[in-house]
N, C-alpha and C positions, 0 to 999 in steps of 0.2 A: 912411564914412570910417574908422571903427574896424576894420571888416572888412579893409580894404586894409592898414592898419598891422599887423593881426594876421597876415595872410598874408605880409607882408614879414618879420616877425619869425620866423615859422615857417620860411620859406625860408632865412633867415640861420642859424637854429639848425640846420637840417638840413645846410646846407653846412659849418658849423663842425664838426658831429659827423662828417661824411664826411671832412673834412680831418684831424681827429684820428685817425680810423680808418686812413686812408691812411698817416699818419705812423707809427702803431704797426706796421702791416704792413711798412713799409719798414725799421723798426728790427729787427723779427724776421727779415727777409730778410738784413740785415747780419749778425746773430748766427749764423743758420743757415749762411750762405755762408762766414763766417770759420771756423766749426767744421768744416764738411764738406769744404772745399777748402783744407786746410792745406798741401797739397803744391804749390799754386800759388805763384809767386814772391811774396815778402813785399811788394815795392814795388807790385805790381799790386793786391794785397789792400788795402794802405794807400790807394792812389789811389781804388779803388772805395769804400772806407769813407768817405773824406773827401768824395767826390762825392755819395754817397747821404746822408750826414749833413748836408751843405750843403743838399741838396734838402729834407730833413726840416725844417731850420731855416727855410727860405723858406716851406714849407707852414704850419708852426706860426705864423710871424709874420704870416700873412695871416688868422688867426682872430682873434676878438674878444679872447679871453683871452691869446693870444700877443702881440697888440699892447699890451695892458696890461702884460704881463710885460716886454717889451723896453723899454717906456716907463719902467717901474720901474727897470730896470737902468741906463738912461741917466740918470735922475734921481739914482740912487745914485752913479754916477760923478761927476756934477757936485757932489754934496754932499761926496764925499771930497776933491775939489780945494779946496773951501772951508775944510776943516779946517786949523787951524794946528798942524802937527806939532811936537813938541818937538825941540830940538836934541840932538846926540849927548851933549853935556855934561850936559844936564838928565836925559836918560834914564839915563846912567851914575850920576849922583848919586842919583837915585831908587832905582835898583837897589841901590846900596850901603846906603842907609838901610833898605830893606826887609830886606836880608841881616842888618844889625846888629840890627834889631828881632826878627827870627826867632831869631837867636842868643841874645839876652837872654831872650826868652820860653821858649826851649828850656831854658836854664839854670834859669829859675824853675821850670819843670815838673819838671826833674830833682831839684832840691832838695825841692820839695813831695812828689814821689813817694818819695824816700828817707825823708823825715820821716814820711809816712804808713805806710810799711813798718815803720819803727822803732817808731812808736806802736802799730800793730796787733800787732806781735810782743811788745811790752812788755805790752800788755793781755791777750793770750792766753797769755802765759807761754812762748812758743816763742822760742828764740834763734836767730838766723841766723848 
């Protein structure tokens, strides 16, 4: 019983590796074709790129990790729909508050910097 499951897992693993290898080969074919055949009409190259890229996506989505990845993407889209996004007014008010705080802290650092420069120049005897 365990041997049968082991053989199924090995076969699945080998097919997944083969699919990933085919996807990488197709990706390199896209890159090499696009680089070597720059004189071919751009619309033809774009069509071939999208066709082969779609084929790569379908091959990757049939692997175990590809299924998990696309499931993760789908779940992430569902979660972003559940988020209650702030309104324009809330976003604008938060931005103004942050800008005000940054201005106040910058002014405090400016005063502290000038005070430290004055103190160090007073203690060392150099005048600015």
